[in-house]
N, C-alpha and C positions, 0 to 999 in steps of 0.2 A: 140863242138856238140856231143851229146850222141847218138851213133849208136846201142845201145843195148837195144831194147824194152823188156818189161817184159815178153812177150811170148817167148822170146829167152833165158830165164834164163836156160833152160834145156840144152842148147849148151855150157854152161860155163865150166863144168868139163873138157871137151875135150880141150878147149882153155887153161885152167889152167894147164893141164898135159903137153901141148906143151911148155908153158912158163917155167914150172919147168925143163923140160928136156933140155932147153937151158940156165940154170942158169949160167954155167961157161963159156959160149961163149960170145964173144964181137961183134957178128954179129947182125944186126938189121932186121932180117926177120920179115916183118909186121904180119905174122900169129903167131908169137911167143911172141909178146910184150904186149898183152892185151891192146893195145893202145886205144880200144873203151871204156875202163873203165874210168869214170871220176876221180877216185883215181889215175890212172896211168897218166892221162893228167896233173893232178895237180902236181904230183911228177916230171914229165918232166919239167914243168914250174919252180918248185922250184930249180931244179938242173940246169936249163938253157940248157937242153939237145939238143934242136934244131935238127939238122940232124946228130949229133955225135953218131955212133952206140954204143959206150961203155957207154955213159951217158944215152942213151935210155934204154939199158939193165939194168943199175943201177937203173933207175926209176922203172922198172918193178920188179926187185928183192926187192927193198925197200918195195913196196906194199905188195909182197908176204910174205916177212919177218914179217911185221907188222900184216898181217892176221894170220900167223902161231903163233905169240906170243899171239894173241887173242884166237885162237883155243886151245892152249896148256893148258890153265886153265881148259878146260873141257875134252880134250882127249890128254893127254901128250904122250901116247905110239905112236899113229898114227903120231903125229908131229915129234917125234924122228925118225920114219921110213922115213918121207918125208925129214928131214934134212940130214940123212945119205945118202939117195938115191940120192938126187939132189944137195944140197949144198955141200956135201963132195964127191959127184960123185962116190959113191960106187955101186957095182953090187948087184943084189938081193941076190945072194949066200953069198956075204961078209956080208951084213946086217943080213941075217938069222943066220950065224955062230956067229956074234957078239951078237945078242939078244937071241940066243938059241931057234929059231923058224924054222919051215920048210920054204923053199922058197914059197910054196903055201900060208902059213899063212902071210908071209911078203907081198906077192903080193896082197892079200885080204886087208890087213891093209893099203897098199899104195892106193888102189882103194877107200877104205872108207875115207882115209885122204884127197884125192883129191876132193872127192864129198863134204866132210864137209868144206874144205877150200873154195870151190866154193860157198857154202851157206853163209859163212862169208863175202866173197867179195860181194856177191849179196845184203845182208842186208846193208853192208856199202855203196854200190852204191845207194840203195834206199834212205838212209839217206842223202848222199851228194846231190843227186838229189832234194830231198824235200827242203833242205836248200838253194840250189842255186835257185830253183824256187821261194822260199820266198823272196830271196834277189832281184831277178829280179822284182817280183811283187811289191816290196817296192817302186819302182820308179813311179808306176802308180798312178794317182789320184783315190780317193775312187770311187767305182762304183755308178752310180746314179740309178740303177735299182736292183730289186730283181729277176726278171725273164724276159726273152725275148719271144716275141710272133711272129710266122710267119716267122722266119728267120733261121730255122734249116738248110735247104739246102744251103742257102747262106753262112752261117757260115762255113759249112764243105767245100764249094767250096773255100773260102778265105784261110782256113787252109791249104788245099791241094796246093794251089798256092804258099803260103808263105813258107811252110815247105820244099818244093823241092828246092834243091840247083842249080837251073837253071832259065831261063826266065819264067815269067816276073819278072824283078827286081823292078819294080815300079808298084804298084796296087793302083788305085784310086777308092774309094767307093763314089758313086755319088748319091745325092738325095736332095730334097728341105729341108729347115729347119724344124725341128720337127719330122723327120721320125725316128730318133734314130741312126744316123751314128756313133756318138761317142760311144753309148752303144754297138753297133755291133763290132766296132774296139776294144773296151775294152774287150769284151768277147772273141774275137778271140785271142787277145794278151795274155790274161791270159792263155788260152788253150795252146798256143804255148810255153809259159814259162814253164808250167808243163811238156811238151814233151821235154823241153830243146833243142828245134830246133835251138835256137840262143844262143851264149855265152854271149851276152850283149843286153840291151834294153835301148832305148831312146824314151821319149814321149815329143813331142813339141806341144805347143798350139800356133797356128798361130795368134789368136786374131783378133781384129777388124781391118778392112782395111780402116777405116775412123777416122779422128781426133775427138776430143770432140766437135768441131764446126760443125761436119758433113761433112767436106771436105774429098774427097778421097785421100788416100795416094798413091804415085807412086808405081807401082808393084815391081820396083827394090828394094824398101825399105822392102817389105815383105820378099824377098829372104835374104836381109842382116840381118833382125831380126831373121829369122829361123836359118841362119848360126851362128849368135852370141849365140843363145840358144844351138845349137849343140856343139859349142866350149866350152861353160861354163859347159855343162854336161860331155863332154869328158875329159876336162882338168880342173877339179874343182880347183879353187884357183890359177891357173896359169895366168900370165899376158898375155892378148890377143895381138897379133900383130896388129899394127895400120893399115896396108894396107889390104884391102879386099881380094886381091889375096893371101896374105900370110895366112890369116885366112882360106881361102878355101883350100889351100894346106895342112894345118895342119889337117883340118877335113878329107880331102880326104885320107890322109895317115893312119889315125886311122880307118876309115871305110873299107879301103882296106886290113888292117892287120888282122882283125877278122870279123866273120859274125854277125853284129848287125842287130837287127830289129828296124827300126826308124819309129815311127808313128808321122805323122804331122797332127794334128787335127784342124778343124775349118777353112778351106780355104773358102773364100767368093767369090771374084770376079774372073771372068774367066781369066782376065789378070794376076792376082796373080798366079793362078794355072799354066797357060801357061809358064810364065817366070820361075817359080820355077822348073818346070819339065825339062827345058833345062839344069839346073844345076844339078838336082838330078841324071840324067843319068850318069854324070861324077863321082858321088860319090858312086854309087851302084856297087855291085858285088865284093865280096861275100855278102856284106850287102844288105838288101832288105828294101823298103820303102812302107808304107801303108798310104795313104792320105785319109782324109774325105773332100769332096768338094761339093759345090752346083752345079757346072757346069761340063758338060762333057768335057773331054779333047780332044784336036785335036788328030787325029790318028797318033800315033807314034809307031814305031816298039817295043820299049822297055817299053812301058806303056800300061797297060790294065785297062780299066775302067769297073767297076761292078756296075750296077744300083741297088739302094735300093728303092723298090716300097712301096706304101701304103699297109696297112693290108687289107686282105679280110674281108668280113662280119663276118665269123666264128671267125677269129683271133680278130677282132674288139670287138665282144661281149665278148670273153673270156678276153681280155685286160681290158675292161671297168669294168667287174665284179671284176677282180683281183685288180685293182687300187682302186675301191670303197671299197672293203674289207680291203685293206691296210690303207685307210684314214678314214674309219669309216663312209662313206656316205651310210647310210642304205637305202635311197630311191632307189638307183640303184639296191639293192638286190631284190626289188619287181618288177623290170622291166621284162617284157616278152620279147621274141625274137622280137615280133612285135614292141614293144616300141623301142628296140635298133636298129631295121631296119630303123625306122623313123629318128633316130639320124644319122645312117650311110648314109642314103640317102641325108641328108643335109650337113653333115660334111665331109664324106669320112673316110679314114683310117689313118689319120695322128695322131700318138700317142700323140704328144704334145697337139694338138687341143682337142683330146679325153679326156686327163687328165683334161684340163680346163673345158670342158663340164661336166664331172663327178662332179668336185668340185662346179661348178655353180648349178648343180641339188640339191646340199645340201641346196640352198637357194630358187631357183626358181622352180615352177612346170614345168613338161616336156612340156605341151602345150604352156606356156609362152615363154620358151626357143625357142621352134621350130617356134613360131610366130615371135619372134625377128629375127631369121635367115631367115625367109621367106619374110618379108617386104623388098621391093626394092631389091629383091635377086640379088646379083652381079654374073657375070659370071666368073670373074677372081678368081683363087683359093686364091691368097694372100688377096684379098679384102674379100673373105669369112671368112678368119681367123681373119681379122680385126673386123668383126662383132662379132665373138666369144669373142675376147678380150674386145669389148665394153660391152658385157654381163658381163664378169668378172669384169671390171672396175666399173660398176654401183653397184656391190655388196660390194665394199671396203669401209672401214671407211676412215675418213679424214686423219688420220695418215698413213694408208696403201697406200692411194693415194700419199701423200707427199713423202713417201720413194720411191715408184715406180717411180715417176716422176724424182727423182734424180738419179736413177740407170744408165741412159745412160752416166753419167759423169765418171763412174768407168772404162770403157773400158775393164778392166780385173777384175776378182773377187777380192773383197776388204774386209778388216777386218772391224769390227764394228766401230772402231775409225774413220775411213774414212767415213763410212755411217753417223755417227753422224755429221761430219763436213759438208757434202754436203746436208744433208736433213734438218738440222735445228731442228730435233727432240731431245728431251731430252733422257736421259738414260732410264728413266721409260717408255717413250712412244715408244722407238724404238723396244724393244723386242717383245711386242704384235704385232707391225707392221710387224716385220720379220716372226713371226709365222703365221700371217694372210696371207701374201703373199706366204709363203711356202705352206700353206694349199690349196691355190688356184692355185698352180703349176705355179706361176708367179715369183718365186725366186728360184735359184739353190744354194744349200749349199754344200760346199766341205771343206775337212780338217780332222783333227783327234781330239783326246781328248783335246789337248792343244791349238789348233788354228783352228778357223773356218773362212772361207772367203765366201763371198756372191756375186753372179752375176745373170745376166739374159740371157735368150736365145736370139738368133738373131731375131726370130720372135717377141718376146716381145719388143726388142729394136726398131725394125722397127715400131711396133704399136705406141709406145710412141713418137718416133720422128715425125711420120707423122700425128698421130691423136691427140695427147695430148699436146706436147711441141712445135711441129712444127719446129723441126730442120731439115733442108734438109739432104737427105741421100747422095747426091753428090754435 
């Protein structure tokens, strides 16, 4: 963990001077080791310093020596003064006599050298920090958003909770499907990686809690699946113990040894969340857990749930215009606040529902959309969204419907070869269908340049199972 924020860079010369002054000592006074620097922490790890004072001092001296070698190319004289004064433990007067300067001049060169050395260390620290942040972020799935709306205060609240090395150790971000829990968790996690608040990061996707036939899986299986994913990421390539208790012990030891941030995304059922929490408390501290879940957790001392609410009208209007601009739905650009207020009154501030509405407005006029949502207007929120999905469904081509009907069989995001197998579409037909569903915000795409995987949101899955293919949810 990096305890040296950028605004404290001005304090570094004093710390560097203390470290240099203890060059020849084998003591491990914390104030003289520069142990807050990532470079020193890295050197301590390479040397296996542990709690051994001489090795801790050796790690600090190694970093200082390398920084002096870097500085020497630009300022050889001041580096010579630093080496004579601290590495060879000579007095100011001895160095002055040796270099034919006054003690005042040597003192000034020493001061300048310490400040320039601190600058070298600070630039090095920034480079190491950026590289480590990039390495941490590389384990995250690609972000599904370009901008977040209406969650600034919530994000800062989560960052504050998670960055502090004290309780709560488990934080649950709670909200119904489509509100953007995964996007908020992703944004917060990326911010924390740039702060280097954690030495390691794990991102776990809990996945569906029902089988392809629609039957509910036992909650204990959710815990076991999460545990197996943690084990695979912590010990890549290692053979996992057969017994569940042994796997749990191995994971617990790793998470207790270093401060990991573990994000468990996509918890669905209340039973899954409840049983999982009973185990997570045993794994936490110093590691922390951030969960995204649909259900509030039972009150537990070590768990804090944070609700994610729908967008306000102001944020809804901004979000709709932003999404319309990104997707090229020019009709929404013409919408007045009064038009968008009508949408908000019918739909509310659920971002996923709003994205679908924006994309449907590329096909349907506003009054037809609103009429469709008004007829037999249901009171239940989920049923409201089912009507929004029906509007989108009716605008799809035959191939688009065929692909969407097959998507509940994937359970997890799948590659195009699997989609070809389950949909029955040809290679020529599936790519236009993928693009069509993506344009309607009915298909989620993840991956990089070399591999893409395709999945659907839980609300989309619910709509398909209950309204289209009639697979029971439990």
